[in-house]
C-alpha positions as CSV (number, residue, x, y, z in Angstrom):
1,X,18.6,8.9,9.8
2,X,15.8,10.9,8.3
3,X,16.3,12.8,5.0
4,X,16.6,16.6,5.5
5,X,14.5,19.0,3.5
6,X,17.4,19.6,1.2
7,X,18.5,16.0,0.5
8,X,15.2,14.9,-1.2
9,X,15.8,16.9,-4.4
10,X,19.4,15.8,-4.5
11,X,18.3,12.1,-4.0
12,X,15.7,12.4,-6.8
13,X,18.4,13.9,-9.1
14,X,20.8,11.1,-8.3
15,X,18.1,8.4,-8.9
16,X,17.2,10.0,-12.2
17,X,20.8,10.3,-13.2
18,X,21.5,6.7,-12.4
19,X,18.4,5.5,-14.2
20,X,19.7,6.8,-17.5
21,X,22.9,4.7,-17.2
22,X,21.4,1.3,-16.2
23,X,18.1,1.3,-18.1
24,X,18.8,-2.1,-19.6
25,X,19.2,-3.6,-16.1
26,X,15.8,-2.5,-14.6
27,X,13.5,-5.2,-13.3
28,X,9.8,-4.7,-12.7
29,X,9.1,-5.4,-9.0
30,X,5.5,-4.3,-8.8
31,X,2.8,-3.1,-11.2
32,X,-0.8,-2.8,-11.9
33,X,-1.9,-2.3,-15.5
34,X,-5.6,-2.1,-14.5
35,X,-6.6,-4.8,-17.0
36,X,-9.8,-5.6,-15.1
37,X,-13.1,-4.1,-14.1
38,X,-14.4,-3.4,-10.6
39,X,-12.7,-2.4,-7.3
40,X,-8.9,-1.9,-7.2
41,X,-7.1,-5.3,-6.8
42,X,-6.8,-5.9,-3.0
43,X,-3.6,-7.8,-3.5
44,X,-2.0,-4.6,-4.8
45,X,-4.0,-1.8,-3.2
46,X,-5.2,-0.7,0.3
47,X,-8.4,1.3,0.1
48,X,-8.8,4.0,2.8
49,X,-12.2,4.5,4.5
50,X,-11.7,7.7,6.5
51,X,-13.9,10.5,7.8
52,X,-13.5,14.1,6.7
53,X,-10.6,16.0,8.1
54,X,-8.3,13.1,9.0
55,X,-5.2,14.4,7.2
56,X,-5.4,18.0,6.1
57,X,-8.8,19.2,7.3
58,X,-10.2,18.1,4.0
59,X,-14.0,18.2,3.5
60,X,-14.5,14.8,1.9
61,X,-14.8,11.4,3.3
62,X,-12.8,8.7,1.7
63,X,-14.9,5.7,0.7
64,X,-14.7,2.4,-1.2
65,X,-17.9,3.1,-3.1
66,X,-17.7,2.3,-6.8
67,X,-18.9,5.9,-7.6
68,X,-15.7,7.2,-5.9
69,X,-13.2,4.4,-6.7
70,X,-13.2,1.8,-9.5
71,X,-11.2,0.3,-12.4
72,X,-12.8,0.6,-15.8
73,X,-11.6,0.6,-19.4
74,X,-8.0,-0.1,-18.3
75,X,-7.9,2.9,-15.9
76,X,-8.1,3.5,-12.2
77,X,-10.8,6.1,-11.6
78,X,-10.9,8.1,-8.4
79,X,-13.7,10.6,-8.4
80,X,-14.9,13.2,-5.9
81,X,-18.7,13.7,-5.6
82,X,-20.8,16.4,-4.0
83,X,-24.1,15.6,-2.5
84,X,-25.7,18.6,-0.8
85,X,-28.2,16.5,1.1
86,X,-25.6,14.1,2.7
87,X,-23.2,14.3,5.5
88,X,-20.4,14.6,4.7
89,X,-21.3,16.5,1.5
90,X,-18.2,15.4,-0.3
91,X,-16.8,11.9,-0.9
92,X,-13.8,10.6,-2.8
93,X,-11.4,7.7,-2.9
94,X,-7.9,7.1,-1.6
95,X,-5.6,4.1,-2.1
96,X,-2.0,3.1,-1.2
97,X,0.2,0.1,-2.0
98,X,1.7,0.1,1.6
99,X,2.8,-3.4,2.4
100,X,2.0,-4.7,-1.1
101,X,4.8,-3.4,-3.2
102,X,7.8,-1.1,-2.5
103,X,11.4,-0.4,-3.3
104,X,14.0,1.7,-1.6
105,X,15.6,2.8,-4.9
106,X,14.3,2.6,-8.4
107,X,12.3,4.1,-11.2
108,X,8.7,4.8,-10.7
109,X,6.3,5.4,-13.6
110,X,2.7,6.3,-13.8
111,X,0.4,7.8,-16.4
112,X,-2.0,10.1,-14.5
113,X,-4.5,12.7,-15.5
114,X,-5.4,15.1,-12.7
115,X,-8.4,17.5,-12.8
116,X,-7.8,21.2,-12.8
117,X,-10.9,21.9,-10.7
118,X,-10.7,24.5,-8.0
119,X,-10.4,23.0,-4.5
120,X,-8.9,19.6,-5.6
121,X,-5.7,18.3,-4.3
122,X,-4.9,15.3,-6.5
123,X,-1.6,13.7,-5.6
124,X,0.8,10.8,-6.3
125,X,3.3,10.3,-3.5
126,X,6.3,8.1,-2.7
127,X,6.1,7.3,1.0
128,X,8.4,5.2,3.2
129,X,7.2,1.7,3.9
130,X,8.0,2.1,7.6
131,X,7.2,5.7,8.5
132,X,8.0,5.0,12.2
133,X,11.7,5.3,11.2
134,X,11.2,8.9,10.4
135,X,9.3,10.3,13.4
136,X,6.0,10.5,15.2
137,X,3.5,13.3,14.9
138,X,2.8,13.5,18.6
139,X,0.0,16.0,18.2
140,X,-2.0,13.6,16.0
141,X,-0.6,10.3,17.3
142,X,0.5,8.9,14.0
143,X,3.6,9.0,11.7
144,X,2.5,10.8,8.5
145,X,3.2,13.4,7.3
146,X,6.2,13.9,9.5
147,X,7.8,10.8,8.0
148,X,8.5,12.6,4.7
149,X,7.3,12.0,1.2
150,X,8.3,12.7,-2.4
151,X,5.5,14.3,-4.3
152,X,5.3,13.5,-8.0
């Protein structure tokens, strides 16, 4: 049964409340500390290579080029670049851990610095491992974003 629009905040509140009472019992199921240099670890991350406009009519293409997506100095770096002489003119990076690490319940932590630049849509989401359970976007022929998400 899919979560309704109103149950997600309640679920998040319940998860946070339970996290404070069982903190000593938490086990790490998946993590990446980015203690390496180069592309994101393919055992932990899927790198999207998508043309512009695939999800939200965005202008950028998602690439795996090091200028857009890399690990350096213990940090994952995802950068958007503008090249007025190229098509598309914008490029960026996009990754997910789908199929590589997930949990139905738990505590999720990340240290993230988002830019405040106009026109950016930086995001960290919790998405279902199997979005087909939550519904198909018949117009687009795929499951997201109708499957639901929790935005952090």
